[in-house]
C-alpha positions as CSV (number, residue, x, y, z in Angstrom):
1,M,-11.7,34.4,3.8
2,A,-12.3,34.4,-0.1
3,A,-9.9,32.1,-2.3
4,S,-7.1,33.7,-3.9
5,R,-6.5,33.6,-7.7
6,L,-4.1,30.9,-7.0
7,E,-5.9,28.8,-5.3
8,I,-8.9,29.1,-7.6
9,N,-6.5,28.1,-10.5
10,F,-5.3,25.4,-8.4
11,I,-8.7,23.8,-7.5
12,R,-9.7,23.9,-11.3
13,L,-6.5,22.4,-12.2
14,L,-7.0,19.4,-9.5
15,S,-10.6,19.1,-10.6
16,R,-9.2,18.6,-14.2
17,C,-6.5,16.0,-13.0
18,E,-9.5,13.9,-11.1
19,S,-11.5,13.8,-14.1
20,I,-8.6,12.6,-16.4
21,A,-7.7,10.2,-13.5
22,S,-11.2,8.5,-13.5
23,E,-10.9,7.8,-17.6
24,K,-9.2,4.8,-18.8
25,R,-6.0,6.5,-20.4
26,G,-3.7,4.9,-22.9
27,E,0.0,4.5,-23.0
28,T,0.6,7.8,-24.7
29,E,-1.6,9.8,-22.4
30,W,0.8,12.2,-21.1
31,R,-1.3,15.4,-19.6
32,L,-2.0,13.9,-16.1
33,E,1.7,13.5,-15.5
34,K,2.4,17.1,-16.7
35,Y,-0.8,18.5,-15.0
36,V,0.0,16.6,-11.5
37,G,3.8,18.3,-11.7
38,A,2.2,21.5,-12.1
39,L,-0.4,20.9,-9.1
40,E,2.8,20.3,-6.9
41,E,4.7,23.6,-8.0
42,M,1.2,25.6,-7.2
43,L,0.7,23.8,-3.7
44,V,4.1,24.8,-2.8
45,A,3.1,28.5,-4.0
46,L,0.2,28.5,-2.0
47,R,1.9,27.2,1.2
48,K,4.3,30.4,1.0
49,S,1.2,32.7,-0.2
50,P,0.3,35.5,2.3
51,S,-3.6,34.4,1.6
52,K,-2.9,30.7,1.8
53,P,-5.9,28.5,3.1
54,T,-6.4,27.1,6.3
55,P,-4.0,24.3,7.4
56,E,-6.9,21.7,7.3
57,V,-7.6,22.8,3.9
58,L,-4.0,22.5,2.9
59,T,-3.7,19.3,4.4
60,D,-6.6,17.9,1.9
61,Y,-5.1,19.6,-1.0
62,T,-1.9,17.9,-0.4
63,R,-3.5,14.4,0.2
64,K,-5.1,14.7,-3.1
65,V,-1.9,15.6,-4.8
66,D,-0.2,12.7,-3.2
67,F,-3.1,10.5,-4.1
68,L,-2.9,11.4,-7.9
69,K,1.4,10.9,-7.8
70,G,0.6,7.6,-6.3
71,L,-1.9,6.5,-8.9
72,L,0.5,7.5,-11.4
73,E,3.3,5.5,-9.8
74,A,1.4,2.4,-9.4
75,E,0.4,2.3,-13.3
76,K,4.1,2.0,-13.9
77,L,4.4,-1.1,-11.8
78,S,5.1,-4.2,-14.0
79,S,2.5,-6.7,-12.7
80,T,-1.3,-6.1,-12.3
81,A,-0.9,-7.5,-8.7
82,E,1.5,-5.1,-7.9
83,K,-0.7,-2.5,-9.3
84,A,-3.7,-3.7,-7.4
85,L,-1.7,-3.7,-4.1
86,A,-0.2,-0.3,-4.4
87,N,-3.5,1.3,-5.2
88,Q,-5.1,-0.4,-2.3
89,F,-2.9,1.6,0.0
90,L,-3.4,5.0,-1.6
91,A,-5.3,7.9,0.4
92,P,-7.8,9.9,-1.4
93,G,-9.0,13.1,-0.5
94,R,-11.6,13.4,2.1
95,T,-13.7,16.5,1.0
96,P,-15.0,17.2,-2.5
97,T,-13.0,19.3,-4.8
98,I,-15.7,21.3,-6.3
99,S,-19.0,22.2,-4.9
100,N,-21.4,19.7,-7.2
101,E,-19.6,16.7,-6.1
102,R,-21.7,14.3,-4.2
103,M,-18.6,12.1,-3.3
104,P,-15.0,13.5,-3.5
105,A,-13.9,12.6,-7.0
106,S,-10.7,11.2,-5.6
107,K,-12.3,8.6,-3.7
108,T,-14.4,7.8,-6.9
109,V,-11.1,7.6,-8.9
110,H,-9.7,5.0,-5.8
111,M,-12.9,2.8,-6.3
112,Q,-12.9,2.6,-10.0
113,T,-8.9,2.2,-10.1
114,K,-9.4,-1.0,-7.5
115,A,-12.1,-2.2,-9.3
116,R,-10.3,-2.1,-12.7
117,C,-7.4,-3.5,-11.2
118,A,-9.4,-6.4,-9.5
119,G,-10.9,-7.1,-12.9
120,E,-7.4,-7.4,-14.7
121,M,-6.3,-9.8,-12.2
122,R,-9.8,-11.9,-12.4
123,S,-8.8,-11.9,-16.0
124,E,-5.5,-13.4,-15.6
125,L,-6.3,-15.6,-12.7
126,M,-9.2,-17.2,-14.4
127,G,-8.4,-16.8,-18.2
128,K,-11.8,-14.8,-18.6
129,G,-10.5,-13.3,-22.0
130,S,-10.3,-16.5,-23.8
131,S,-13.7,-17.9,-22.5
132,V,-15.4,-14.8,-24.2
133,T,-16.7,-15.6,-27.7
134,D,-16.7,-13.1,-30.7
135,S,-20.4,-12.9,-31.3
136,P,-22.3,-9.8,-30.8
137,E,-25.0,-11.5,-28.7
138,S,-22.0,-12.6,-26.1
139,D,-20.2,-9.3,-26.1
140,L,-23.2,-7.5,-25.4
141,R,-24.0,-9.7,-22.3
142,H,-20.3,-9.3,-21.2
143,R,-20.8,-5.5,-21.6
144,R,-24.2,-5.6,-19.6
145,A,-22.4,-7.5,-16.9
146,V,-19.2,-5.4,-16.4
147,P,-20.6,-3.5,-13.1
148,L,-21.3,-6.6,-11.4
149,D,-17.8,-8.2,-12.7
150,E,-16.2,-5.1,-10.9
151,R,-18.0,-5.4,-7.9
152,Q,-17.5,-9.1,-7.6
153,S,-13.9,-8.5,-8.7
154,A,-13.2,-5.8,-6.0
155,T,-14.8,-8.4,-3.4
156,E,-12.1,-11.0,-4.7
157,L,-9.3,-8.5,-4.6
158,D,-10.3,-7.8,-0.9
159,A,-10.0,-11.6,-0.3
160,I,-6.6,-11.8,-2.0
161,L,-5.2,-8.7,-0.1
162,Q,-6.8,-10.2,3.1
163,H,-4.9,-13.5,2.4
164,H,-1.6,-11.9,1.7
165,N,-2.2,-9.8,5.0
166,N,-2.8,-12.9,7.2
167,L,0.1,-14.7,5.5
168,Q,2.4,-11.5,6.6
169,E,1.1,-11.7,10.1
170,K,1.6,-15.4,10.1
171,L,5.3,-15.0,8.9
172,A,6.0,-12.3,11.6
173,E,4.4,-14.4,14.4
174,D,6.7,-17.5,13.3
175,M,9.8,-15.1,13.3
176,L,8.8,-14.0,16.7
177,N,8.5,-17.6,18.0
178,L,11.7,-18.6,16.4
179,A,13.6,-15.7,18.0
180,R,11.8,-16.6,21.1
181,N,13.0,-20.2,21.0
182,L,16.4,-19.1,20.1
183,K,16.9,-16.9,23.1
184,N,15.3,-19.8,25.2
185,N,17.7,-22.3,24.0
186,T,20.8,-19.8,24.1
187,L,19.8,-19.4,27.9
188,A,19.4,-23.3,28.3
189,Q,22.9,-23.6,26.6
190,Q,24.5,-21.2,28.9
191,N,23.0,-22.9,31.9
192,I,24.4,-26.4,30.8
193,I,27.9,-24.8,30.2
194,K,27.5,-23.3,33.6
195,Q,26.7,-26.6,35.4
196,D,29.4,-28.4,33.3
197,N,32.3,-25.8,34.6
198,Q,30.8,-26.3,38.1
199,I,31.0,-30.2,37.7
200,L,34.3,-30.0,36.3
201,H,35.7,-27.7,39.1
202,I,34.4,-30.0,41.6
203,I,36.2,-33.0,39.8
204,L,39.5,-31.3,39.4
205,R,39.4,-30.3,43.3
206,S,38.9,-33.7,44.2
207,L,41.7,-35.0,42.0
208,L,44.1,-32.6,42.7
209,G,43.2,-31.6,46.2
210,G,41.8,-28.4,47.1
211,S,44.8,-26.5,48.4
212,V,46.8,-27.4,45.1
213,Y,44.1,-26.8,42.7
214,E,43.3,-23.3,44.1
215,D,47.2,-22.5,44.1
216,S,47.2,-23.5,40.7
217,L,44.5,-21.1,39.7
């Protein structure tokens, strides 16, 4: 079934948003947030349209819009580490938005954003910014090294995130062991109290005499 006029306009705007998202934007850049808001409204209209796309296509459209929303939210976070972690869990679209894309544009944006965050984290951790001299020759070498640095940074970010996940798994395991130990200790204490009560019962019977003790109960 041929795409409706609404769907064609949605695809054009989505492609434009993905193109803007792939660029490094300044703080005064407002278009992407406004365009993504318009995409949300168009997506709602598409779902209600009599000539709406198939459920699979709508799911991928929703995935791409949610990815762009998540990207904007991640950019508002205060620290580079928070941005990197938020971007790590974003889910880009699975299919190309327009026919001439070799790879879905949102996947490309995701890779670029993760590499950019990783580079910023590396600069903060390693103090790379202060080590670069102002000479034209070293500036040229620095620009030529950017793609390699981004790849290295992405690897380092994966290592940092993996370490973070390992720490969380270890913490969860420790908490589980603590809860198990507390339970075992509680059961052991209950058994001790039960045994003490039995011993006390025997002692009282022997002191008071069985019939007198039972009558007092």
